[in-house]
C-alpha positions, 0 to 999 in steps of 0.5 A: 523520530516522527511517524510519517503519513503513508498511502499504500495504493493497490493496482494491477500490472501488465500481467494482471498481477496485483502490486502495491506502492507506498507514497508519502501523503504530504508530497506524493513521492513513492517510497517503496513498491512491491518487488513481486506481483501477487495472483490474488488481491488478498495476498497483496494486501496482506503483504502490505499490512505486514510491512506497514503494521508498525505505522499507525498512520497508513491509508490503504487506497484500493482501486475503488477509493481510499479506505482508512486502516483501522489499528 
């Protein structure tokens, strides 16, 4: 099974909580998103890192721009 390239974006919702959204880099389709909002950005980032730890080709995109995961 091939590992697909995934972009994980972080954003703030209407309640000012942090959330993540994972989409395929190739076509931009959303594959998954956080089911809950996080008060701190670090908690949101850590949750996404745990979830996508098995995929070596994950790009984390923060509000200031893309940052490549270092695995």
